[in-house]
C-alpha positions, 0 to 999 in steps of 0.5 A: 544545468544545477546538480538538483536538476541533474538528479532530477533528470535521471530519476525521472529517466529511471523507472520505479518498481512500485511495490504497492498498490490496490488497483482493482482490475482493468476489467472492473474499472470498465464496468464502471460506478459502484463496480468496487467501493473503490470506484464510487463514480467514473468522472474526475471526482475519481481522482479524488476518492482514494485518500484526497476525500480524507483530507477534504473531509477534515478540511470540512467538506459536509456530507452533503458535499461529499455525497454529491462529490462521489455519487455515480450520476450527478453532473460534474458542473455541481460536483465541482461546486460542491468540491472547490471550497474544501479543495482550496483549503486543502490544496498544499497537502500531499494528497491533494498534491498527487491529484494536481500532478495527476491532472497536470502530467495525464491531462494537461491541467495546470488549473482546475476549475468547472470547466476543466473538471468537465473535460477531465471527466469527459477524458476519463470516461472516454480513455477507460478502455483496453490497455488503460492501465498499460499506459498509465503506469507507463507514464507514471514512469513505473515498470511493474506494480505489485498489488495487494488486491480489495477484490479478493485475497489473491487476484488471478489478474489478466495482466500478472506481467504488469501487475504482480500480486500480494497473497492476503494473510487476513482471511487466513489469520486476524480477519478469521470469521465463518464467511472466510471459513466457509469461502476457503472450504469452497475454493480449496475442497478442504472441510473444515472442522478443526484447526488442523483442517485450517491449517490444511487450508493455509498450506493449501493456500501457499501451494496453489497461490505462492508461486505466483506471489510476489509477498505475502501481505497483512494490514492487520494493524487497522485491527489490533496491535502487532504483538504476536505472540507464540501460542502452541496448536494444542493451547489454540485448537479448543479455542478454534472448535469454539469458534467453529461452534459459533461461540463469540470468544473472549478478546483474549482468547481471540487475541491467542487464535489470532497470534497462533494463525499469524505465526502459522502463516510465518511458517508458510511465507519462510517455507516459500521464501515469500517476503512479508508485508506489514502495514505500520503507522498511519490509518487511511480514513478520518476519525478513527486513528488510535495513535497510541496503537500506532505507536506501538507497531515498531516495538510489538514487531521486534519478536517476530524478527527475532523468532523468524530470522530467514523470513524478509519483512517489509514495514510499510509506510515508514511507521509515520508518525513514528518514522525514526523507530523504522530506521532503527528497525532496519539498521538493527535487523537483518531481516527488515526492510522499509517501504516508502509506499503511501508515505509520500503523500501522507508527508512529503517533506517527513519522507524526504528527511526519513530517506536523508536519515536512512542513508546515513543510518542504515544500508541502502539496499534496506530501502523501497521507495514507492508505491502509490497505495491506490485504488485508482490508477491515475494518481499513481502518476502524480504520486510518483512525481511527488516521489521523484521530487522528494528523492532528488531533494534528499539526494542533493541535500545530502551531497551539499551538506557533504554527507554523499560525494556527488557520484555516491547520489547518482549510484544511488538512484538505481538501487532505491527506484528499482534494483532493491526490490529487485533483489528483494522479491523472489518474483523477479528471479 
């Protein structure tokens, strides 16, 4: 057996702690097509519905083809005819590779065609029963998933031992709108007439959900820069009053209010000893990414790392395509770790190179190596296989090039796959 095969065998035998998913609840999945926006259908097309559809679209899929492929009731054979051309054009990408690996490992399909598309569709509908998530997640070699729910800001999951939950900061800070205020007021029983009342709701959220949360999470980078400046309560109070009165805030005032509220949430995270997960880098979807703003993420965050030295920040997705800066941040700041979630399927080779460079630049305990980032459970299996392949390649090449000893490469596997997460997230203690 070659050294790489031995490393891969060890990786295959070791379970990941999956630090980032968007999984809908199993009960939502079982309600069928349309139960959530991440679940447009229940046949084999569902495997392509999160991320893979973006590569299909940029490969030239037409609107009519897309509408047919993800329709709730269309015939799977018709779907395959619409899917096949763009599937072939995008067949080498990480997004599509994750689907193909899932098809092989979960359904025994080595080559997708019309007949196998129909067969997988039938199997997916048949298998979606109580306990299905546990079966699929076990098949991925995953021990536990951490979920940033897109159904609510903190999901009261039916299976908290398997699906640990993030507490989303978005509705309390950068996603603040009237609906968020009214909804949180109803849930908390706190009437909101002032900024102080909204502060009380933030405190209520941490007190109510913080003890059960694995971390807090913000994906505000999709909407704005991450340059959260200090803004006092005195300065934010009149802005919040105008917001409550229904006034449309000027951009500078809106930013000041969001900056204040985000830092208030970071105060809450510090008090609750919860790590802070931040989306950085590449955008999901297509035709909408402002790359200049993405480039600014790493530099914009440095003041927060300095101002909150007792908060553990987890920077997600390696900041792709500006990943070098994220190695520098983990090397320089004691309170910064990097998460490879999603990155393996955005660009498998870039992520493999990132692991090699990270290990030689920053302490290995500051790297988390897997999160599928899916709302659909099945592709976690294929994504985890890609992550194991990339880790095997990175560790083997580090040994081959005399940067690591073989013993050091094998010793790195447990920390990278699960021990680093256990040490970082208080939910494991």
